[in-house]
N, C-alpha and C positions, 0 to 999 in steps of 0.2 A: 553592159556590165554584169558580170555574174554575181548573183546573190549568195551569200554564205548562210547556210541554215544550221541551227543548233537543235539537235533532237534529244530530248530528255524523257526517260521513263518515269512517269508520274507515279504509277503504282503498278501492281502486278498485272493489270489488264489494260493499261492506257499509256500511250506515248504522246508527246506534244512537240511540234516543230515550231521554231521561232526564227524570224529574221530580225536580228537585233532584239528590241523589246516587244516586237509585234508577233502575236500568235498567228501562224499561217496554216495550221493544219493539226490534225490529231489522228492517231491510229488506235484501234481497239481490238482486244482479244475477247471472244465470246465462247466459252466452253459450253457444249450442248450436253443434255442429260445422258446421251449415249457415249460420252467420252470424246466425240469429235470436237475439234477446235476450229472456229471460224475467225478470220481476221477481216477488218475493214479499215479503209483509210479515207478521210475527208479532208480536202485541202482547199485553201483559198488562193493559193499560188501553185499552179501546176507543177512548177519545178521542185516543189517540196515533197512530191510523191515519192520519188526515188530514194531520197535520204531517209524518209520515214520507213519505207519498205525495207531498206538495207538494215536499219537499226532493229526493227522488229524480227526480221528473219535471222539476224545474227543471234538474237537473244532466245528465240523460240525453236525448239526442235520440231521436226516434221512428224507426221504429216499435218499440213495446215490447209484449210479450205477457205474460199471466199465465194460470194454469190454476187453477180452483176445482172442488170437488166439485159435481156437477150439482144436488144438493139443498140447497146452501148459499146460500139466498137472501140472507141478511144480508151475507155476504162479497161476493157478486155485486153487490149494491147499492152497497157501498163502492167497489168498483173502477169501477162505472158513474159514480158521482159524481166520481170522479177523471178521467173522460174516456174510459174504456174501453168498447168495444162488443163484443157477442158475435160470434165469428168461426167457431167450429166446436164442435159437440157430438159427443162420442164415447161409444160403448159400450166398456167394458173387458171383455174376454173371457178366460176360462180354458178351455183346450182339453186334454182328456185325450189322451195319445199312444197309449194302448192302446185296442183295440176298433175302430179304423178298418178297414173292409174292405180287404183287400189285393187290390183289383181291378187288372187291367191298366190302363194308361193309356188315356185316351180314344182312340177310333179314329183311326188315322193319326198318333198322337202318341207321341213318345219322350221320356222324361225323362232329362236328363244330370245326374247327381249333382253336388253342390256341388264346385267346383274342377276339373271336367272339361271345361267348355265352352271353345270357342275364344275367347280373350280379346278379339280384335278384333271378332268377331261379337257377343259379349256386350256390349261397350261400345256398339256400334251399336244393339243392341236397347234398352239402357237409355236412350240418347239419343232413340230413336224413341218409346218409351213416355212419357217425360217431355214430349216435344213434343205428343203426342196429349192428355195430361192438361191441359197448359197451354192448348191450343186448346179444351178443353171446360170442365170444372168449375174448373180452376186447381190448380196444384200445392200451394197453401195448404191444400187440402182433404185432402191425403194426410198420414199421420202420419210417413212416412219422413223422415229427415234426410239432408243431404248433408254430406260432409266437404270441407274445403278441398283444392284440388288445382289442376292446370293448367286454364286456361280451357276450358270445354266438357267436362271430365272429371268426371262425376258419379258414377262407380262407387266405392262404399265400399271394397270389397275383393273381388276376383274369386273368392276361395276360399269366400266366404259364399253364393254364388248357385247354385241349381239352375235349370236352364233346360228349357223344353219346346220340342221341335222338332216342328212341325206341317207335314206334307207337304213336308219338306225345308227349312223355313225356321224361324229362331229366332222363336218366337211369344210366349213369356211367361216370367216369371222369379219366383222366390221367394227372399227373403233371410231367413236365420235367424241370430240373434246369440245366443251363449251366454255368460253371465257368471255365474261362481260358482254353477254348477248350475242356473241359471234359463235359460229360452230364450224369446226374443221373435220373433214373426213380424213382422219390420220392414217388409217390402214384399211384396206379392203383386199382380202386374199382368199383363194379357194385351193384346196389341196388338188394336186395334179390328177389324181384318180377320179375326182368328182367334177372336173371341169366339163364344159359344154352341156350342162344341164340347166342353165339359167340361174344358177345359184348366186353368182356375183350380182346379177340384176335384181334378184329378190332381196338380197342383203342391202343393196344401195337404196332400193325403193322403200324398204322397211325403215331405214335410217332417216330418209327424207320425210316419210309420213310421221314418224315420231317427233321430229323437230317441228313440223308444221303444227301438230297437235299441241306442242309446248309453246307456240307463238313465235317461233324463230323463222323469219321469212326466207333466209338464204343460208346456204352452206358453201364453204370453199374448200378446194383441194388442189394438190399439185400432182401432175401425172407426167411420167417420163415420156417425152415426145416420140421416142422410138417404139413405145408400146401401143401399137395400133389397135389391139383388142380393147385396152382400157380407155383410150380416147373415144373409140366408137361407143362404148358402153355409156360413158358420162354424157356424151353429146346426144345419145338417143333419149336420155332422160331430161333434156333441156339445158344442159350445162353450156354456158357461154365462156369463151376465152377472154380472160381479163388481162392477159399479159403473158410474157414468157421470160424465163430466167435461165442463166447459165451458171452452173457450179464449176469452179476450177479447184485443182488440188496441187499442192507442192509436196512431194514425198520426202 
């Protein structure tokens, strides 16, 4: 016998599915600081997924995104039937902050600790990095998020960024966010003209040393699985894969 489900929008970001008087699932909308919107659905009756998805997608304009565990083929298929397509696959890494060799920065490179860079030059570096990424693989391939701000201002918080200066020029940056004892490498990027000088490694090692000195034992990061250079860099510093995820999008 087919079950009839009733889907109700509880508030601006939450939907609820019922079978009679019994709640059998809910859907959620989660806006990100960069303006991207992610949806999720959790059901106790598998048949409630499609009605929930239909109700949410009817009410919400695209683009919408969702994230599933990389090995969850069943859930991936459900989202694909709802019109979503794979956009990005990520490795989730855990990095120990102890044991990284305290080598000097790469040749001709100076690391400016977080909060010490010239703010105007840091903002110019951030804009240049983003322009280069957009001209190449596209910013959608990066895990970093942008907070709302004045037009053209993409810097989250200047105090979170350490900067690499290469031959007198701001060449790369790393952003570390700490929340309740956890640390996330939110962004690691080097300008194209300054790559292949060990700058990314110097920045990442600096971030790990700083966290270790602050008593933080591990950091975590997401890396696009197609980025062989980034995965090699993280793994060379002892990062271990803790899982993988698939991001899907519906335009």
